C-alpha positions in Angstrom: 0.3 -0.3 -0.1 2.7 2.6 1.1 4.5 1.9 -2.4 1.1 3.1 -4.6 1.0 5.9 -1.9 4.4 6.7 -2.6 4.1 6.7 -6.6 5.2 9.4 -8.6 7.0 11.4 -5.5 10.6 10.4 -6.2 10.4 7.8 -2.9 10.7 4.6 -2.3 10.0 1.6 0.4 13.5 0.0 0.1 13.2 -2.6 3.2 10.8 -3.9 6.5 11.5 -4.8 9.4 9.5 -6.7 12.1 11.8 -5.0 15.6 11.7 -2.5 18.5 12.9 0.5 16.3 16.3 1.7 17.6 17.7 1.6 20.9 13.5 1.6 22.2 12.3 -1.0 24.2 8.9 -0.7 22.4 8.2 -2.9 20.0 6.4 -2.2 16.4 4.3 -4.1 14.4 6.2 -2.5 11.0 9.3 -0.3 10.7 9.6 0.9 7.1 12.9 2.5 5.7 12.2 5.0 2.8 14.6 6.4 0.3 15.0 8.8 -2.4 17.2 10.4 -4.0 19.1 12.3 -1.2 17.2 11.0 2.4 17.2 7.3 3.6 14.4 7.9 6.6 12.1 5.7 8.5 8.7 5.5 9.3 7.5 3.6 12.4 4.1 2.3 11.8 1.3 1.1 13.5 -1.5 -1.4 12.6 -5.4 -1.1 13.9 -8.3 -2.9 11.8 -10.2 -0.7 14.4 -8.9 2.4 15.5 -9.8 4.5 18.3 -9.4 7.7 19.6 -7.4 6.9 22.1 -5.0 5.1 19.9 -3.9 8.6 18.7 -2.3 9.3 22.6 -0.6 6.3 22.6 1.0 6.7 18.9 2.0 10.4 20.6 3.5 9.2 23.5 5.2 6.3 22.0 6.9 8.6 18.9 8.3 10.6 21.5 9.6 7.7 23.8 11.0 6.7 20.3 12.7 9.2 19.6 14.2 10.2 22.6 16.9 12.8 22.7 16.6 13.1 18.8 13.0 14.4 19.0 9.6 12.4 18.3 9.7 10.1 16.5 8.2 9.5 12.4 5.1 7.3 14.0 2.4 6.5 11.0 -1.1 4.8 11.4 -1.9 2.4 9.3 -6.3 1.4 9.3 -8.7 -0.1 6.5 -10.0 3.4 7.2 -9.2 7.0 8.7 -12.2 8.5 9.8 -12.6 11.7 9.6 -12.0 12.3 12.9 -9.4 9.8 13.8 -7.5 11.6 10.7 -8.4 15.5 12.3 -6.8 13.7 15.5 -3.6 11.9 14.3 -2.7 15.8 12.9 -3.8 17.6 16.3 -0.9 14.9 17.5 1.5 15.1 14.9 1.1 11.4 14.3 1.1 10.2 10.2 -1.8 7.5 9.2 -2.5 5.9 5.9 -5.6 3.1 5.2 -7.2 2.0 2.1 -9.0 4.4 0.4 -5.7 6.0 -0.6 -5.9 9.2 2.2 -2.5 9.4 3.6 -0.7 11.7 5.7 3.0 11.4 6.4 5.8 13.1 7.8 9.1 12.3 8.5 12.9 13.7 7.7 12.9 15.3 3.8 9.0 13.7 3.5 6.1 15.1 3.6 2.2 13.4 1.7 -1.1 14.3 2.6 -4.1 13.0 0.5 -7.7 13.2 0.8 -9.5 9.5 0.7 -10.2 8.5 -3.3 -13.5 8.9 -4.5 -13.4 5.0 -5.0 -14.3 2.7 -2.5 -11.7 2.3 -0.4 -10.3 -1.4 -1.2 -10.0 -4.8 0.9 -7.1 -6.1 2.9 -7.4 -8.9 0.8 -6.2 -6.8 -1.5 -2.9 -6.2 -1.1 -0.8 -9.4 1.0 1.2 -7.1 2.8 -1.2 -5.3 4.6 -3.4 -8.4 5.2 -0.6 -9.6 6.5 0.1 -6.5 8.8 -4.0 -6.9 10.6 -3.3 -10.9 10.5 -0.1 -12.5 10.7 0.1 -14.6 8.6 2.3 -17.1 10.2 1.8 -20.6 9.7 2.4 -24.2 11.7 0.0 -25.2 14.5 2.3 -23.3 17.6 2.1 -19.8 15.5 -1.8 -20.3 15.2 -2.5 -21.9 18.6 -0.8 -18.4 19.9 -2.4 -15.8 17.6 -6.3 -17.6 17.5 -9.0 -15.2 16.8 -6.3 -11.6 17.9 -3.5 -11.9 15.5 -2.3 -8.3 16.1 -1.8 -7.9 19.3 -0.8 -11.4 20.9 1.6 -11.2 17.8 3.2 -8.3 19.6 3.3 -10.5 23.0 5.5 -12.7 21.3 7.9 -10.7 18.9 8.6 -8.9 22.6 9.5 -11.5 24.0 11.5 -12.5 21.3 13.0 -8.6 21.3 14.4 -9.4 24.4 15.1 -12.9 24.7 17.5 -13.1 28.0 14.8 -10.8 29.7 12.1 -12.7 32.9 8.9 -11.3 32.9 5.8 -10.5 35.1 2.6 -10.6 33.0 1.5 -6.8 33.5 4.9 -5.6 32.4 4.4 -7.2 28.6 1.0 -6.0 28.9 2.1 -2.7 29.4 5.0 -2.7 27.0 2.5 -4.6 24.1 -0.5 -2.5 25.4 -2.3 -5.5 25.2 -4.5 -7.8 28.1 -2.7 -9.7 30.6 -5.7 -11.5 30.4 -7.4 -11.4 26.6 -3.7 -11.6 25.0 -0.6 -11.9 27.3 -1.9 -15.0 29.7 -3.2 -17.1 26.5 0.5 -16.4 24.4 2.7 -17.4 27.8 -0.4 -20.6 28.1 0.3 -22.0 24.4 4.5 -21.4 25.0 4.3 -22.8 28.1 2.2 -25.6 27.1 4.6 -26.7 23.9 8.1 -26.3 26.6 8.8 -22.8 24.7 9.0 -21.1 27.8 9.1 -21.8 31.9 7.9 -19.9 34.8 10.5 -19.2 37.8 8.8 -17.9 41.6 5.6 -17.8 42.9 2.9 -15.1 43.3 4.3 -11.2 42.8 7.4 -12.3 41.8 6.0 -14.9 39.1 7.7 -14.8 36.1 7.5 -16.3 32.7 10.9 -16.6 30.2 11.8 -18.1 27.2 13.6 -21.6 27.1 14.3 -22.2 24.0 13.5 -19.2 21.7 15.6 -19.8 18.4 13.6 -23.5 18.1 9.9 -21.2 18.6 11.4 -18.8 15.7 12.6 -21.7 13.8 9.0 -22.8 14.4 
């Protein structure tokens, strides 16, 4: 989808990765490397299937946290449809966005693109495989399907956080806070499957109980 938006602007997508941006502890849904004739920059993309106004504030806080001393990072929200109210709220917070209708506001070093929605009906996520994979993780295999279930995006964030900090031992509440997810609906279910499949184990009891990965390399291969 970004390739379509960037057509004719002199910018192109030259890389994608799924990890925490820079030295930040935040786990991004996607980091896109954008390149023009003179400048290369990165855009941190967060995806929501049904974005809420509260997501805009979360993204603004994340942009400041990721940017650190260098100033707010370039962050954009992707959703199948960005409503006018959401777009207005994101602009007020200086957060970028793009959706399947063609509406966008992308701002990064050397880059600024703002477009109103196209008159044509919005496309479906299935029209863009990379969009569909961002909203619903396409990972294959019994373990991946068991973990992701019917809330793949948020559970995927939990798993990526654990893999990005493979040596860390976590309180489930810490995982939920880092990934913007719920302990009960997301973290607990991911942890339950990882322990059942012998990819993770607990240490401690009560308030000191923590989860940690025992075979992160095997989990990546599976």
